[in-house]
C-alpha positions, 0 to 999 in steps of 0.5 A, spaced: 366 541 667 361 544 662 365 540 657 364 534 661 356 535 661 356 537 653 359 530 652 355 526 656 350 530 653 352 528 646 353 521 649 345 520 651 343 522 644 347 517 640 344 512 645 337 515 644 338 514 637 341 508 638 335 505 642 329 507 636 333 504 631 334 498 635 326 498 636 324 498 629 329 492 627 327 488 632 319 490 630 321 488 622 325 482 624 318 479 629 315 480 623 319 476 620 319 470 624 316 464 625 313 461 632 308 465 636 313 464 641 319 467 637 315 473 635 312 474 642 320 474 645 322 478 638 316 484 640 317 484 647 325 486 645 322 491 640 318 495 646 323 495 651 328 498 646 322 503 645 321 504 653 330 506 654 329 510 648 323 514 652 328 514 658 334 516 655 328 522 652 327 524 659 335 526 659 335 530 653 328 532 652 328 532 645 326 527 639 331 523 635 329 518 629 332 512 628 338 510 623 333 508 617 340 505 613 341 501 619 334 498 620 333 497 612 340 494 612 338 489 617 332 487 613 335 486 607 340 481 610 335 478 614 331 476 607 337 474 603 341 471 608 336 468 613 333 470 620 339 467 623 345 471 620 341 477 622 340 476 629 346 474 630 349 479 628 344 483 631 347 479 638 354 482 636 350 489 636 347 488 643 353 485 646 357 493 643 351 497 646 353 494 653 359 495 652 358 503 651 353 503 657 358 501 661 362 507 661 356 511 663 357 515 670 352 514 675 348 520 674 344 517 670 340 512 675 335 507 670 342 505 666 343 499 670 336 497 668 338 498 661 344 495 662 340 488 665 336 488 660 341 488 655 343 481 658 336 479 658 336 481 650 342 476 649 340 470 652 332 472 649 336 472 642 340 467 643 334 462 645 330 464 639 337 461 634 335 453 633 342 449 635 340 444 630 339 450 624 346 453 626 350 446 625 346 445 618 348 452 616 355 452 618 355 446 615 352 447 608 357 454 608 364 450 610 361 445 605 361 451 600 368 453 602 370 446 600 367 446 593 370 453 592 377 450 594 376 444 589 373 449 584 379 453 584 384 448 584 380 445 577 380 451 574 387 452 575 390 445 572 386 446 567 388 454 565 396 451 564 394 444 562 389 447 555 391 453 554 385 455 551 379 459 555 373 456 551 376 449 552 378 451 560 370 455 561 367 448 557 370 443 561 371 446 568 363 447 567 362 440 566 367 438 571 363 443 576 356 441 574 358 434 576 361 436 583 355 440 584 350 434 583 354 429 587 354 434 593 347 435 592 346 428 593 351 426 599 348 431 602 341 428 601 344 422 604 347 425 609 341 429 612 337 423 611 341 419 615 342 424 621 336 427 621 330 422 620 323 425 619 326 431 615 326 432 608 332 432 606 331 435 598 331 442 600 338 442 603 341 437 597 338 443 593 340 448 596 347 446 596 347 444 589 345 451 587 349 455 591 355 450 587 353 451 581 353 459 583 360 458 585 362 455 578 358 460 574 363 465 578 370 462 577 368 460 570 364 466 567 371 471 566 373 464 561 367 466 557 368 474 558 376 475 555 380 471 551 387 472 556 388 467 560 391 470 565 387 476 565 381 471 566 385 466 571 386 473 575 380 475 575 377 467 578 383 468 584 379 475 586 372 473 585 375 467 589 377 471 594 371 475 595 367 469 596 372 466 601 371 473 606 364 472 605 363 465 607 368 466 613 364 472 616 358 468 614 362 462 619 364 467 624 357 471 626 354 464 626 359 460 630 362 466 634 369 464 631 375 469 629 374 472 623 381 472 621 384 466 623 378 463 618 379 467 612 387 466 612 386 459 613 382 458 607 387 463 604 392 459 605 389 453 602 387 456 596 394 458 595 397 451 596 391 448 592 392 453 585 400 453 586 399 445 587 394 444 580 397 449 576 404 444 577 400 438 575 397 443 569 404 445 566 406 437 567 401 435 563 402 440 557 409 438 557 407 431 557 402 431 553 406 436 547 411 431 548 407 425 545 404 429 541 
């Protein structure tokens, strides 16, 4: 019986630390979000988390410190990858807290109130998310996935056709720049026709820049090394890492399963790479015969 009470006490301290940590996270996000209503919602959630902390403190009779690393993590994620991604990530954390609370025995009278608050927090967070923004962001990331598959195919084909790292780097970079400009222009006209009244230049610019970043990451090994197979191996590894990030981003923003999306893109990368390698071999062979 004593072991059960000790376990419950340890669990209470964990929940107490979670609440004070969430308080600081939401307080930080409240200072970053735009719109008076949105800031009020985030501030209210932060206040609720502090109240939950006080409830747990009444049971544990001790003060606990927040997990500062977690607070800094969400601040960093929201700054680098956007507030949308940070809030969606926090939403998943809220759901986990709700699942944990459901295991707590009924001796904690206020727990049902905390559970109701967590459910309300989920709905409040969802109300903050601009559906158009979610669609636009997800569309951009999906476009980058397509760009990634396209560039891997180009690099694979050129590697086995040209058999020269310098030529591959120059040719792939030029092809990538042209594709980035084309993607930016395509996004500009798409946004202009689908979202009247909004400035499509920002979406077009961000799309082009992101595409160029992908091109640089995939082509850079051919500038550093002279061995074609080492270069292509590093390029494939970079593509896998980028695919993993994009798949995780889509999974969070669109509430989609991560694994199925990740392996679907990996399958496309493998198929496109193999077909491009065969095409590269064929071109190299034909060019050799002609030459």
